[in-house]
One Martini backbone bead per residue (centre of mass of N, CA, C, O) as a GRO file, in nm:
protein
   91
    1UNK     BB    1  13.226  -6.944   9.316
    2UNK     BB    2  12.933  -6.966   9.222
    3UNK     BB    3  12.960  -6.769   8.983
    4UNK     BB    4  13.173  -6.919   8.820
    5UNK     BB    5  13.018  -7.186   8.789
    6UNK     BB    6  12.763  -7.061   8.657
    7UNK     BB    7  12.906  -6.942   8.404
    8UNK     BB    8  12.980  -7.258   8.307
    9UNK     BB    9  12.706  -7.438   8.401
   10UNK     BB   10  12.717  -7.475   8.717
   11UNK     BB   11  12.518  -7.630   8.989
   12UNK     BB   12  12.591  -7.640   9.298
   13UNK     BB   13  12.637  -7.787   9.592
   14UNK     BB   14  12.555  -7.621   9.897
   15UNK     BB   15  12.744  -7.595  10.207
   16UNK     BB   16  12.663  -7.417  10.485
   17UNK     BB   17  12.844  -7.272  10.747
   18UNK     BB   18  12.871  -7.195  11.053
   19UNK     BB   19  13.086  -7.057  11.264
   20UNK     BB   20  13.075  -7.295  11.475
   21UNK     BB   21  13.142  -7.515  11.261
   22UNK     BB   22  13.417  -7.408  11.169
   23UNK     BB   23  13.549  -7.406  11.459
   24UNK     BB   24  13.509  -7.736  11.481
   25UNK     BB   25  13.724  -7.783  11.307
   26UNK     BB   26  14.011  -7.889  11.242
   27UNK     BB   27  14.316  -7.806  11.259
   28UNK     BB   28  14.593  -7.737  11.132
   29UNK     BB   29  14.861  -7.880  11.030
   30UNK     BB   30  15.200  -7.875  11.115
   31UNK     BB   31  15.304  -7.946  10.806
   32UNK     BB   32  15.104  -7.739  10.624
   33UNK     BB   33  14.864  -7.872  10.567
   34UNK     BB   34  14.547  -7.898  10.491
   35UNK     BB   35  14.236  -7.817  10.631
   36UNK     BB   36  13.914  -7.759  10.662
   37UNK     BB   37  13.948  -7.482  10.818
   38UNK     BB   38  14.163  -7.364  10.601
   39UNK     BB   39  13.936  -7.403  10.350
   40UNK     BB   40  13.727  -7.218  10.447
   41UNK     BB   41  13.614  -7.210  10.178
   42UNK     BB   42  13.522  -7.495   9.963
   43UNK     BB   43  13.601  -7.712   9.684
   44UNK     BB   44  13.434  -7.992   9.538
   45UNK     BB   45  13.540  -8.245   9.294
   46UNK     BB   46  13.451  -8.556   9.297
   47UNK     BB   47  13.555  -8.553   9.619
   48UNK     BB   48  13.772  -8.334   9.564
   49UNK     BB   49  13.982  -8.102   9.679
   50UNK     BB   50  14.059  -7.781   9.550
   51UNK     BB   51  13.969  -7.540   9.739
   52UNK     BB   52  13.961  -7.224   9.700
   53UNK     BB   53  13.929  -6.954   9.509
   54UNK     BB   54  14.219  -6.945   9.398
   55UNK     BB   55  14.219  -7.241   9.296
   56UNK     BB   56  13.976  -7.218   9.109
   57UNK     BB   57  14.084  -6.992   8.927
   58UNK     BB   58  14.345  -7.134   8.841
   59UNK     BB   59  14.205  -7.372   8.707
   60UNK     BB   60  14.055  -7.199   8.500
   61UNK     BB   61  14.300  -7.038   8.371
   62UNK     BB   62  14.449  -7.319   8.287
   63UNK     BB   63  14.204  -7.511   8.162
   64UNK     BB   64  14.102  -7.744   8.394
   65UNK     BB   65  13.807  -7.719   8.490
   66UNK     BB   66  13.621  -7.823   8.265
   67UNK     BB   67  13.749  -8.106   8.227
   68UNK     BB   68  13.692  -8.192   8.522
   69UNK     BB   69  13.381  -8.164   8.505
   70UNK     BB   70  13.347  -8.364   8.275
   71UNK     BB   71  13.485  -8.611   8.406
   72UNK     BB   72  13.259  -8.616   8.654
   73UNK     BB   73  12.966  -8.523   8.511
   74UNK     BB   74  12.872  -8.196   8.553
   75UNK     BB   75  12.967  -8.154   8.247
   76UNK     BB   76  12.930  -8.106   7.938
   77UNK     BB   77  13.020  -8.053   7.658
   78UNK     BB   78  13.191  -7.754   7.557
   79UNK     BB   79  13.202  -7.471   7.428
   80UNK     BB   80  13.546  -7.410   7.339
   81UNK     BB   81  13.592  -7.724   7.311
   82UNK     BB   82  13.726  -8.001   7.235
   83UNK     BB   83  13.712  -8.351   7.229
   84UNK     BB   84  13.954  -8.323   7.470
   85UNK     BB   85  13.894  -8.060   7.651
   86UNK     BB   86  14.030  -7.830   7.497
   87UNK     BB   87  14.095  -7.521   7.446
   88UNK     BB   88  13.990  -7.286   7.215
   89UNK     BB   89  14.221  -7.084   7.030
   90UNK     BB   90  14.215  -6.789   6.889
   91UNK     BB   91  14.407  -6.601   6.628
   0.00000   0.00000   0.00000
């Protein structure tokens, strides 16, 4: 996750938890929704949980990661994106 974010120019604040800290997180909810322990490791952007590695990669591949990072102010306008933060696709 750190490598992907660094590749696009973001240097995240990383909070690493020890195994005993992860095990102390609340268990997953019975309704199937995610909890902190089921998401560890997790990425938060602008205070909102994005999820784990798969969710982060999916957000990136869908073209929504960079605009989201620009929206929350952690990434300036990026080359390869137009003024509306849409990816520029060469034909």
